[in-house]
DSSP file (Angstrom, degrees, kcal/mol; ACC not computed):
  #  RESIDUE AA STRUCTURE BP1 BP2  ACC     N-H-->O    O-->H-N    N-H-->O    O-->H-N    TCO  KAPPA ALPHA  PHI   PSI    X-CA   Y-CA   Z-CA
    1    1 A M              0   0    0      0, 0.0     2,-0.5     0, 0.0     0, 0.0   0.000 360.0 360.0 360.0 129.4   17.3  -25.2  -22.2
    2    2 A T        -     0   0    0      1,-0.0     0, 0.0     0, 0.0     0, 0.0  -0.757 360.0-147.0 -91.0 129.4   17.2  -23.5  -18.8
    3    3 A R        -     0   0    0     -2,-0.5     2,-0.0     1,-0.1    -1,-0.0  -0.731  23.8-109.9 -93.9 142.5   13.9  -23.2  -17.0
    4    4 A P        -     0   0    0      0, 0.0    -1,-0.1     0, 0.0     0, 0.0  -0.390  43.8 -93.8 -65.1 149.6   13.2  -20.2  -14.8
    5    5 A A        -     0   0    0      1,-0.1     0, 0.0     2,-0.1     0, 0.0  -0.377  25.4-134.5 -63.5 142.2   13.0  -21.0  -11.1
    6    6 A P  S    S+     0   0    0      0, 0.0     2,-0.3     0, 0.0    -1,-0.1   0.374  87.0  48.1 -81.1   7.9    9.4  -21.6   -9.9
    7    7 A W        -     0   0    0      2,-0.0     2,-0.3     0, 0.0    -2,-0.1  -0.869  66.4-163.0-137.7 170.6   10.0  -19.4   -6.9
    8    8 A S        -     0   0    0     -2,-0.3     2,-0.3     2,-0.0    21,-0.0  -0.954   1.6-166.0-148.9 164.8   11.4  -16.0   -6.3
    9    9 A R        +     0   0    0     -2,-0.3     2,-0.3     2,-0.0    -2,-0.0  -0.964  14.4 152.8-148.6 165.6   12.7  -13.8   -3.4
   10   10 A G        -     0   0    0     -2,-0.3     2,-0.4     2,-0.0    18,-0.0  -0.913  35.1-102.0-168.9-166.4   13.5  -10.3   -2.8
   11   11 A R        -     0   0    0     -2,-0.3     3,-0.1     3,-0.0     2,-0.1  -0.999  30.7-116.6-140.4 137.9   13.8   -7.6   -0.2
   12   12 A L        -     0   0    0     -2,-0.4     2,-0.2     1,-0.1    16,-0.0  -0.370  37.8-103.1 -68.2 151.9   11.4   -4.7    0.7
   13   13 A D        -     0   0    0      1,-0.1    -1,-0.1    13,-0.1    26,-0.0  -0.513  41.4-108.9 -71.9 147.2   12.6   -1.2    0.2
   14   14 A A    >   -     0   0    0     -2,-0.2     3,-2.5     1,-0.1     4,-0.1  -0.493  21.8-117.2 -77.6 147.1   13.6    0.6    3.4
   15   15 A P  G >  S+     0   0    0      0, 0.0     3,-1.7     0, 0.0    -1,-0.1   0.792 113.7  64.4 -51.9 -31.5   11.3    3.3    4.8
   16   16 A D  G 3  S+     0   0    0      1,-0.3    83,-0.1    82,-0.0    82,-0.0   0.563  91.1  66.6 -73.6  -5.5   14.2    5.8    4.4
   17   17 A E  G <  S+     0   0    0     -3,-2.5    -1,-0.3    81,-0.1    23,-0.1   0.398  76.5 119.0 -91.3   2.2   14.0    5.2    0.6
   18   18 A A  S <  S-     0   0    0     -3,-1.7    23,-0.1    -4,-0.1     5,-0.1  -0.322  73.7-102.9 -65.9 150.2   10.5    6.9    0.4
   19   19 A P        -     0   0    0      0, 0.0    79,-0.3     0, 0.0    24,-0.1  -0.317  27.9-114.8 -68.6 158.9   10.1   10.0   -1.7
   20   20 A A  S    S+     0   0    0     22,-0.2    23,-2.3     1,-0.2     2,-0.3   0.877  98.9   8.1 -62.4 -37.8   10.0   13.3    0.1
   21   21 A S  B    S+a   43   0A   0     21,-0.3    23,-0.2    76,-0.0    -1,-0.2  -0.976 115.3  16.0-141.7 157.2    6.4   13.7   -1.1
   22   22 A G  S    S-     0   0    0     21,-1.6    20,-3.3    -2,-0.3     2,-0.3  -0.391  88.5 -63.3  79.9-160.5    3.9   11.5   -2.8
   23   23 A E  E     -B   41   0B   0     18,-0.2     2,-0.4    -2,-0.1    18,-0.2  -0.923  26.9-152.3-132.2 154.1    4.1    7.8   -3.1
   24   24 A Q  E     -B   40   0B   0     16,-2.4    16,-2.7    -2,-0.3     2,-0.4  -0.997  18.7-161.8-124.5 124.1    6.4    5.2   -4.7
   25   25 A L  E     -B   39   0B   0     -2,-0.4     2,-0.4    14,-0.2    14,-0.2  -0.886   9.6-178.4-114.0 138.7    4.9    1.9   -5.7
   26   26 A R  E     -B   38   0B   0     12,-2.4    12,-2.6    -2,-0.4     2,-0.4  -0.974  23.2-135.5-136.7 122.4    6.7   -1.4   -6.5
   27   27 A E  E     +B   37   0B   0     -2,-0.4    10,-0.3    10,-0.2     3,-0.1  -0.615  22.6 178.2 -74.5 130.5    5.1   -4.6   -7.6
   28   28 A L  E     -     0   0B   0      8,-3.2     2,-0.3     1,-0.4     9,-0.2   0.772  62.0  -4.8-102.3 -37.1    6.6   -7.5   -5.6
   29   29 A A  E     -B   36   0B   0      7,-1.7     7,-2.8     2,-0.0     2,-0.4  -0.993  49.1-159.8-158.4 153.3    4.6  -10.5   -7.0
   30   30 A R  E     +B   35   0B   0     -2,-0.3     2,-0.5     5,-0.2     5,-0.2  -0.983  10.1 176.0-137.2 123.8    1.7  -11.4   -9.2
   31   31 A V  E >   -B   34   0B   0      3,-2.8     3,-2.2    -2,-0.4    -2,-0.0  -0.908  67.1 -57.3-129.7 102.3   -0.2  -14.7   -9.0
   32   32 A G  T 3  S-     0   0    0     -2,-0.5    -1,-0.0     1,-0.3     0, 0.0  -0.462 122.2 -15.3  61.1-129.5   -3.1  -14.8  -11.4
   33   33 A P  T 3  S+     0   0    0      0, 0.0     2,-0.4     0, 0.0    -1,-0.3   0.487 117.8  98.2 -84.3  -1.5   -5.3  -11.8  -10.6
   34   34 A V  E <   -B   31   0B   0     -3,-2.2    -3,-2.8    72,-0.1     2,-0.4  -0.744  53.1-169.8 -93.5 130.2   -3.7  -11.2   -7.2
   35   35 A R  E     -BC  30 105B   0     70,-2.8    70,-2.6    -2,-0.4     2,-0.5  -0.944   9.9-160.2-119.6 139.6   -1.0   -8.5   -6.9
   36   36 A V  E     +BC  29 104B   0     -7,-2.8    -8,-3.2    -2,-0.4    -7,-1.7  -0.987  22.0 172.4-118.4 124.4    1.3   -7.8   -4.0
   37   37 A E  E     -BC  27 103B   0     66,-2.4    66,-2.9    -2,-0.5     2,-0.5  -0.936  28.0-139.8-132.5 151.7    2.9   -4.3   -3.9
   38   38 A Q  E     -BC  26 102B   0    -12,-2.6   -12,-2.4    -2,-0.3     2,-0.5  -0.943  18.7-164.9-107.7 133.8    5.0   -2.2   -1.5
   39   39 A I  E     -BC  25 101B   0     62,-1.6    62,-2.7    -2,-0.5     2,-0.5  -0.976   4.3-163.4-116.7 130.0    4.1    1.4   -1.3
   40   40 A L  E     -BC  24 100B   0    -16,-2.7   -16,-2.4    -2,-0.5     2,-0.4  -0.955  15.3-157.2-110.9 131.6    6.5    4.0    0.3
   41   41 A S  E     -BC  23  99B   0     58,-2.9    57,-2.1    -2,-0.5    58,-1.1  -0.885  13.1-174.3-114.6 138.3    4.9    7.3    1.2
   42   42 A G        -     0   0    0    -20,-3.3   -21,-0.3    -2,-0.4     2,-0.2  -0.244  56.5 -46.7-101.4-159.7    6.4   10.7    1.7
   43   43 A R  B     -a   21   0A   0    -23,-2.3   -21,-1.6   -24,-0.1     2,-0.3  -0.516  61.0-124.2 -72.6 137.7    4.5   13.7    3.0
   44   44 A L        -     0   0    0     51,-0.4     3,-0.1    -2,-0.2    51,-0.1  -0.658  17.2-166.3 -81.8 138.0    1.1   14.2    1.3
   45   45 A T  S    S-     0   0    0      1,-0.4     2,-0.3    -2,-0.3    -1,-0.1   0.678  79.0  -0.9 -92.1 -23.8    0.6   17.6   -0.4
   46   46 A A  S    S-     0   0    0     46,-0.1    -1,-0.4     0, 0.0    46,-0.1  -0.976  89.6 -84.1-160.5 154.1   -3.2   16.9   -0.7
   47   47 A A        -     0   0    0     -2,-0.3     2,-0.5    -3,-0.1    46,-0.2  -0.259  41.3-141.2 -61.8 152.1   -5.6   14.2    0.1
   48   48 A V  E     -F   92   0C   0     44,-2.4    44,-2.7     2,-0.0     2,-0.3  -0.973   6.5-145.7-123.3 124.8   -5.9   11.4   -2.5
   49   49 A D  E     -F   91   0C   0     -2,-0.5     2,-0.3    42,-0.2    42,-0.2  -0.674  17.3-173.0 -88.7 143.6   -9.2    9.7   -3.5
   50   50 A Y  E     +F   90   0C   0     40,-3.0    40,-2.2    -2,-0.3     2,-0.2  -0.986  19.0 171.3-134.3 144.7   -9.3    6.1   -4.4
   51   51 A L        -     0   0    0     -2,-0.3     2,-0.2    38,-0.2    35,-0.1  -0.714  21.1-166.6-151.9  96.1  -12.1    3.8   -5.7
   52   52 A A        -     0   0    0     36,-0.5    35,-2.9    -2,-0.2    36,-0.2  -0.563  22.7-147.6 -88.3 148.2  -10.7    0.4   -6.7
   53   53 A D  S    S+     0   0    0     -2,-0.2     2,-0.3    33,-0.2    33,-0.1   0.232  83.7  57.2 -96.3  11.9  -12.6   -2.2   -8.8
   54   54 A V  S    S-     0   0    0     31,-0.1    33,-0.2    30,-0.1    -2,-0.1  -0.942  97.3 -90.2-133.9 158.8  -10.9   -5.0   -6.9
   55   55 A D        -     0   0    0     -2,-0.3    51,-1.6    31,-0.1     2,-0.4  -0.353  42.9-160.7 -64.6 148.2  -10.7   -6.0   -3.3
   56   56 A E  E     -ED  84 105B   0     28,-2.2    28,-3.9    49,-0.2     2,-0.4  -0.998  14.9-171.4-137.7 133.0   -7.7   -4.5   -1.4
   57   57 A W  E     -ED  83 104B   0     47,-2.5    47,-2.7    -2,-0.4     2,-0.4  -0.993  16.3-175.1-121.1 128.8   -6.0   -5.6    1.8
   58   58 A V  E     -ED  82 103B   0     24,-2.5    24,-2.3    -2,-0.4     2,-0.4  -0.984  10.1-173.5-132.0 134.4   -3.4   -3.1    3.2
   59   59 A V  E     -ED  81 102B   0     43,-2.3    43,-2.4    -2,-0.4     2,-0.6  -0.987  23.1-131.8-127.0 138.2   -1.1   -3.4    6.1
   60   60 A V  E     - D   0 101B   0     20,-2.7    19,-3.6    -2,-0.4    41,-0.2  -0.794  21.3-178.8 -87.3 121.5    1.2   -0.6    7.5
   61   61 A L  E     -     0   0B   0     39,-3.0     2,-0.3    -2,-0.6    40,-0.2   0.821  69.7  -2.1 -88.8 -35.4    4.7   -2.0    8.0
   62   62 A A  E    S+ D   0 100B   0     38,-1.4    38,-2.3    16,-0.1    -1,-0.4  -0.982 112.3  16.2-153.3 150.5    6.3    1.2    9.3
   63   63 A G  S    S-     0   0    0     -2,-0.3    15,-0.9    36,-0.2     2,-0.3  -0.596  78.5 -93.7  89.9-149.3    5.1    4.7    9.9
   64   64 A G  E     +G   77   0C   0     32,-0.2    32,-2.9    -2,-0.2     2,-0.3  -0.986  32.4 177.9-166.2 162.9    1.5    5.8   10.1
   65   65 A A  E     -GH  76  95C   0     11,-2.3    11,-3.2    -2,-0.3     2,-0.4  -0.965  20.8-129.1-159.9 169.2   -1.4    7.2    8.0
   66   66 A A  E     -GH  75  94C   0     28,-2.6    27,-2.3    -2,-0.3    28,-1.4  -0.999  19.7-173.0-132.6 137.6   -5.0    8.2    8.1
   67   67 A L  E     -GH  74  92C   0      7,-2.4     7,-3.7    -2,-0.4     2,-0.6  -0.924  20.0-141.4-122.0 150.4   -7.7    7.1    5.7
   68   68 A D  E     -GH  73  91C   0     23,-2.6    23,-2.1    -2,-0.3     2,-0.5  -0.976  26.3-177.9-105.4 115.6  -11.3    8.3    5.4
   69   69 A V  E >   -GH  72  90C   0      3,-2.9     3,-2.0    -2,-0.6    21,-0.2  -0.958  67.7 -25.7-121.2 113.9  -13.4    5.2    4.6
   70   70 A A  T 3  S-     0   0    0     19,-1.0    -1,-0.1    -2,-0.5     3,-0.1   0.889 128.8 -46.5  51.4  43.7  -17.2    5.6    4.0
   71   71 A G  T 3  S+     0   0    0      1,-0.2     2,-0.4    -3,-0.0    -1,-0.3   0.415 117.1 112.3  83.0  -1.8  -17.1    8.8    6.2
   72   72 A E  E <   -G   69   0C   0     -3,-2.0    -3,-2.9     2,-0.0     2,-0.4  -0.903  65.4-130.0-109.9 133.6  -15.1    7.3    9.0
   73   73 A R  E     -G   68   0C   0     -2,-0.4     2,-0.6    -5,-0.2    -5,-0.2  -0.643  22.6-166.3 -77.4 127.9  -11.6    8.3    9.9
   74   74 A V  E     -G   67   0C   0     -7,-3.7    -7,-2.4    -2,-0.4     2,-0.5  -0.949   3.8-158.9-120.2 111.6   -9.3    5.3   10.2
   75   75 A E  E     -G   66   0C   0     -2,-0.6     2,-0.4    -9,-0.2    -9,-0.2  -0.781  12.7-164.7 -91.5 130.5   -5.9    6.0   11.9
   76   76 A L  E     +G   65   0C   0    -11,-3.2   -11,-2.3    -2,-0.5     2,-0.2  -0.947  11.7 175.5-121.2 134.9   -3.3    3.3   11.0
   77   77 A A  E >   -G   64   0C   0     -2,-0.4     3,-2.7   -13,-0.2   -17,-0.4  -0.752  53.5 -53.0-122.8 173.1    0.1    2.6   12.7
   78   78 A A  T 3  S+     0   0    0    -15,-0.9   -17,-0.2     1,-0.3     3,-0.1  -0.237 129.4  21.8 -50.0 125.2    2.7   -0.1   12.1
   79   79 A G  T 3  S+     0   0    0    -19,-3.6    -1,-0.3     1,-0.4     2,-0.2   0.148  94.9 121.2 100.2 -18.2    1.0   -3.5   12.3
   80   80 A D    <   -     0   0    0     -3,-2.7   -20,-2.7   -20,-0.2    -1,-0.4  -0.552  39.3-175.2 -78.9 143.3   -2.5   -2.1   11.5
   81   81 A W  E     -E   59   0B   0    -22,-0.2     2,-0.3    -2,-0.2   -22,-0.2  -0.922  11.5-162.7-134.3 162.4   -4.4   -3.4    8.4
   82   82 A V  E     -E   58   0B   0    -24,-2.3   -24,-2.5    -2,-0.3     2,-0.5  -0.994  11.6-144.8-144.0 140.9   -7.6   -2.7    6.6
   83   83 A H  E     -E   57   0B   0     -2,-0.3   -26,-0.2   -26,-0.2   -28,-0.0  -0.929  14.8-170.1-106.4 127.3   -9.7   -4.6    4.1
   84   84 A L  E     -E   56   0B   0    -28,-3.9   -28,-2.2    -2,-0.5     3,-0.1  -0.920  15.1-142.3-118.1 104.4  -11.4   -2.5    1.4
   85   85 A P    >   -     0   0    0      0, 0.0     3,-1.6     0, 0.0   -33,-0.2  -0.267  41.4 -77.7 -61.2 152.4  -13.9   -4.4   -0.7
   86   86 A A  T 3  S+     0   0    0      1,-0.3   -33,-0.2   -33,-0.1   -31,-0.1  -0.190 120.0  25.8 -47.5 135.7  -14.1   -3.5   -4.4
   87   87 A G  T 3  S+     0   0    0    -35,-2.9    -1,-0.3     1,-0.2   -34,-0.1   0.535  82.7 136.5  84.4   8.0  -16.1   -0.3   -4.9
   88   88 A T    <   -     0   0    0     -3,-1.6   -36,-0.5   -36,-0.2    -1,-0.2  -0.791  50.1-138.5 -89.7 111.6  -15.4    1.1   -1.4
   89   89 A P        +     0   0    0      0, 0.0   -19,-1.0     0, 0.0     2,-0.3  -0.469  32.9 166.7 -66.4 139.1  -14.5    4.8   -1.8
   90   90 A H  E     -FH  50  69C   0    -40,-2.2   -40,-3.0   -21,-0.2     2,-0.4  -0.989  24.0-149.4-151.2 157.9  -11.6    5.9    0.4
   91   91 A Q  E     -FH  49  68C   0    -23,-2.1   -23,-2.6    -2,-0.3     2,-0.7  -0.992  13.5-139.4-135.0 129.2   -9.3    8.8    0.8
   92   92 A L  E     +FH  48  67C   0    -44,-2.7   -44,-2.4    -2,-0.4   -25,-0.2  -0.800  30.0 169.2 -84.2 117.8   -5.8    8.9    2.0
   93   93 A V  E     +     0   0C   0    -27,-2.3     2,-0.3    -2,-0.7   -26,-0.2   0.630  57.4  12.3-108.8 -20.8   -5.7   12.1    4.1
   94   94 A R  E     + H   0  66C   0    -28,-1.4   -28,-2.6   -51,-0.0     2,-0.3  -0.968  53.4 179.9-158.5 141.6   -2.3   11.9    5.9
   95   95 A T  E     - H   0  65C   0     -2,-0.3   -51,-0.4   -30,-0.2   -30,-0.2  -0.996  27.6-127.0-137.0 145.9    0.9    9.9    5.9
   96   96 A E    >   -     0   0    0    -32,-2.9     3,-1.6    -2,-0.3   -32,-0.2  -0.744  45.2 -98.7 -81.2 134.3    4.0   10.1    8.0
   97   97 A P  T 3  S+     0   0    0      0, 0.0   -55,-0.2     0, 0.0   -77,-0.1  -0.295 112.3  28.5 -52.2 135.6    7.1   10.5    5.8
   98   98 A G  T 3  S+     0   0    0    -57,-2.1     2,-0.3   -79,-0.3   -56,-0.2   0.594  80.8 158.7  86.0  12.6    8.7    7.1    5.4
   99   99 A T  E <   -C   41   0B   0     -3,-1.6   -58,-2.9   -58,-1.1     2,-0.5  -0.537  25.4-157.0 -69.8 132.9    5.4    5.1    5.8
  100  100 A S  E     -CD  40  62B   0    -38,-2.3   -39,-3.0    -2,-0.3   -38,-1.4  -0.964  12.3-175.8-115.6 127.5    5.8    1.6    4.3
  101  101 A W  E     -CD  39  60B   0    -62,-2.7   -62,-1.6    -2,-0.5     2,-0.4  -0.853  18.1-152.9-119.5 153.7    2.7   -0.3    3.2
  102  102 A L  E     -CD  38  59B   0    -43,-2.4   -43,-2.3    -2,-0.3     2,-0.4  -0.997  19.9-168.2-123.9 127.5    2.1   -3.8    1.8
  103  103 A T  E     -CD  37  58B   0    -66,-2.9   -66,-2.4    -2,-0.4     2,-0.5  -0.925  13.3-166.9-119.1 141.8   -1.0   -4.2   -0.4
  104  104 A V  E     +CD  36  57B   0    -47,-2.7   -47,-2.5    -2,-0.4     2,-0.3  -0.990  18.7 173.3-125.6 119.0   -2.7   -7.3   -1.7
  105  105 A T  E      CD  35  56B   0    -70,-2.6   -70,-2.8    -2,-0.5   -49,-0.2  -0.904 360.0 360.0-125.2 151.1   -5.2   -6.7   -4.5
  106  106 A G              0   0    0    -51,-1.6   -50,-0.1    -2,-0.3    -1,-0.1   0.344 360.0 360.0 172.9 360.0   -7.2   -9.1   -6.6
């Protein structure tokens, strides 16, 4: 009987694989309640409201975006990250086409 490997590896999607509009989400790993996902963003056609029931940590890998968090505009560029505790309302108001994000939730 063959046992599955206790580790895994992969490759992030390239920013040029982002959709023209909206977002594309891919789960990269799940460890218990913790999920790691890559999001590729195209141009937004309208702002998107979020209210997660879990903590979320997000880093921009490429591109840029703007969030409204608790009434404050947060501009994000490659390398910038934000931690959003569970129950923190936030709104994605702008993305540059080809923005690549890494999210860790749990």
